[in-house]
N, C-alpha and C positions, 0 to 999 in steps of 0.2 A: 504493499500498500505505501502510495507516496500524498505527502501532504504537504501544501502549498499555503501559506499565511499572505493572509491580502492586507496591505496598507491602506490605511484612511488616507488616498491622495487625490488632487483633480487630477482628471485624464485615467488613460488606461496606462497602469505600469505593467512592468516586465511579468508579477507573479501573476496579475488580473489577465493577462492575455495566456498563459501558461495554465491557470486554471480553467478556463474557458476551454481550451485545445483540450486539456485530459477530462474534464464531462461531458465534451458534447460533441466529441471526434465520432463519427460513424462507423470509422474501420474498430475503435476501441469497444462500441456498443456490439459490432460483430463478434469480434474476438472473446468477449466477457459470454455472450450465448452460448459459442462455440465450447467457451470451456465448462458451462454449466453441462452441456450435451456430455462432454467426457465424462464429468463425476457420476453420470449415470452409470457407465461401464463400471466402475468400483459396486454398485449397488447391484450390478447383474453378475459380475464376479461370485460376490458374497452369497447370492442365491444357490450356487453351486450345491453347497452344501445343506439346503433346505430340500424338504420333501415336496414330491409332485402330487398331487389329489386331481382326479377328475372321475368324470363319470361316463360310462358307457354304455350306451342302448342300441336297439337295432330293431326293425320290425319288417316282418316280410312276408312273401305267400308263399308253400309249399305244395306241388303236386306230385304225389308219388305214383306210379302207373306198376302193376304188378303182374306179369303174364304169365301163366305155366300152359300146358298143354291141353288142360278142360277149363281152364276160369282164366278169366281176366277182370279184375278190378283196378278201380283209382280212387285213392284216399287223398285228401286235403288237409291241411292245418295253416293258422296262422300265427307265424310264431312269434313272440314280444319277448324281448330280453334287455334287463336293467340291471347295473351294476357299478360298484365303484372300484377304481383302483388306485393303490397309492406305493409309487416310487420313490426308494431311495438310497443314496449313493453312500456305500459304504467304507472303502476304498480306492483311489485313483493313481496311488502311486506318486500321490503329492501333487498332482497335476489341476487340481482347484485352488489350492494354496500358491500355486504359480500362477494362476490367471489373475489372482487378487493382488499378485505383487505386480503384475503386467500392470493392470488398472490403474495402481498408485505412482507407479514408475512414469504411466502414459498423463494422468493428473496432472503431476509434477511438470512434466516438461510443457503441459499446454499455460500452466503457471508460468513459467520462465520464458513461455514464447510470449505470452500478454504481455510480461517485464519487459520484455525486449521492444517491443511494437510502443509500450509506451513511453521509453526512453528513447526512440526514433519520431516519435511523434511531437513530443518536449523539445526535441535538439531542433527538428525542424519550425517549428513554433517560434522559440527563441532566435533561430539564424533568420527567418522571416523578420521579427521585430526589430534587430540591429542592422536588418537589410535597407529597413524603410528608413531608419535613422540613419542611414548613410547617405540615401537618397535624396533626403530632406535637406542634409548638410550639402549635398553635392548642388542643388539646385539653389541654396541660397548662396552657395558662392558662384554660381553660375548669373544670380542674378544683379549680386553686388559688382563679378567683373565687367557686364553688359552695361553697369552706372559709367563704371568708372572709363573704360572705353568710351564710352558716347559723350565725357566731360575732356576726353582726351581728344576725340575728334573735332569738338568746339573751339579746342584751345589753340588746334593745330589748323582749323580754317579760320581762327582771328589772326593768327600770325601770317598764316598765306596772304590775308590781305593784305595786311601792311608792309608784304615784299620779303618776311624774314625766313619763309618757308618755300619749298616748290611744289607744283601741281603734283609732283611722285609723293612729296610724303602724304601730302591729302588722300591721295588714292592708298596708301600704305595703311592708314587711319583707318579709312572707309573698309579695306578689306579684311582689318582686324575687328570690326563691327560685327561684320558680317560672318567672322569665325563666332564670335562670341554668342551672335544672337541662334548660330545653327547649335552650338553647345547649349545654350539655353533650351531650345526645344527639346533636344535629346534628353537634358535633364527632365523635365515635365513628361516626357514619355516613357523614361527608366523610373520615375515616382510610379506612375501610374500602372506601370506593371508590378513595381515592388507589392503597391497596394492590392491589386489583383491577387497576389502570392500569399501575402498576410491574410487575404480574408478566407482564402484558401485552405490555408495551413491553423488556420486559430478558429474561424467560424466568427469572426470581428470585422467588422468597419473601421476602421484606423484614424482613431481620434484623440489627437492631445497627447501625443504619446513622448516619453521623455528616458534619458538615459536612467538606469539605476542611481541611486545614492549610494549605495554599497555593493561592493565587488564580493565575488565567493572565496571560500577562503582555499588556497593553492597550496598541494603540500610542497614542505622545502625542499625535497632534493627529487630526483629521479628514480631512487629506490623507494621512496615511499609513493610514488607514481604508479610504479610496476606493480606493489602489493597492493595498491589498491583498486587496478584493473583485475588483478587477478583475483582477488577477494567478492569484487562486486559488478564487474563488467556484466551486463546481460546478456552478450553473445557468448561468453565464456560459459556461461551457467547454461543456457540454455543448449550446449555443445556437450557438457557433461550431463547431465538429463537425458540427451539424446544417446548417450555410451550405456547409462546405466540401464535404460528401456530396451537396447539391444542386448545388454549382458542377461536381462530378466527373462527377455523370448530366447534367449539361446539354453537357458537352463529348463525352460519349458520344452523345447524341444529334443533337450536330453533325457527327458522323462516318456518321451512316447510310446517307448518301447516296454513302459510299463503295466503289470497287471490291475486290472480294474473287479471291482467284486458290485453288487448292486442288488439290494433286497424289493423285493417285491410280492404286495398281497391287492388280491381282485375276491371281493364276494359279487357275487351273481346270483339273480332272481330270473327266471325265465317260465313264462305262459305258455303251453300247447307249442311245446320245442320239435317235437317233432308227431309223428301218428301212431307212437306208441305209449307216450304218456301225457299228462295233462299240465304238469307242473315239473319243474326242476331246479335245483336247490344246488348251489356249490360255494367253496370259499375255499382257496389256493393260495398259499403262500411258500416263496423260493425264494434263493439267493443264487446269483447267475456270476459265475467268473470268467473273465475275458483276458488272454495272454495273447497280444502279436507275436508272430513267429517271423515275419516278413511281410515290408511293406513296399517290395519294388524298388527299394533306393530312396523313396522321398525322405526319409527320417535323417539319413546320411546327407543327402543335396540340404536339408534345412538346415543342418548344423554349419556345412561348408557356408553356405549366405549369412549367417547372422555371426559366424567367426569372422568373416570378412566386412560385416557392417561393425563389428566392434573394431576393426582395424581402421576403417574411414574416420569412425568415429574419433579416435585417436588422433589421427591427420588432421581433421579438423579442429582439434583443441590447438594441436601445435603450430597449425598456422594461424589461429586467431591470435595466440598468445605472442607469436612473432610481428605479427600486423603491429 
């Protein structure tokens, strides 16, 4: 969570700009929704240890034709069956617990991704704020420069009238004024462009922005900066979470050949089940064991895939630290 303190000032301060970008940016709304979606994967994984209960019913029509060498007859019945089934996982070699670990790792990675996007949005908002200040200053300079050159042109014409300067000097002064006018037009266009970018990145119309009164605290030396980046950089955190997820997924793949044991209980009531009985009732309880012996090499391929994914994650972390 990022806390931004707003100061009571007239106009749009940097903190006001950052707060609005953080609170109202549509990309953050989208990512926060995605984070809530991913959080439901944890509940889904936890449900792996809970029983499944469902009703089982059927209704049909049966015609039985019996024929011998002397007689032929047809019997019919209307079978109706209703029952309830309970299934419970007893043992799966740790795959359910590993799915829970994967869901937790994926949720942590989504949090890191959200933090990375938050940082990017706040950085873009800060850059847009200071770029707008820069363009305002450049426009002010361009206006003052044009005013100065206009006065110089008037002075040059006055001196030309008294014969102190030549027509060449007047032409040069007029050329400088034309250049200053062009710079002023460019500065106005650049300012309009900066205002558009400012609105896109912050959601605010530019009104009375100003330079911050205090500067952020900067680490005293390079080592402190490096340590701060390693511990708090959102890109590095996201890369590490991505590696953690790959490691948990590899652990799940290594359990794919594990034995599973399931419990199943079923109670059923049937009416007119066949042409011999009018009613039938039964209750069944069983434990089923399954031990995979061969999966066509799919498990080995997945193991190699996730090991390569972990290797790639390590390379990404090293690359981010080097940058």
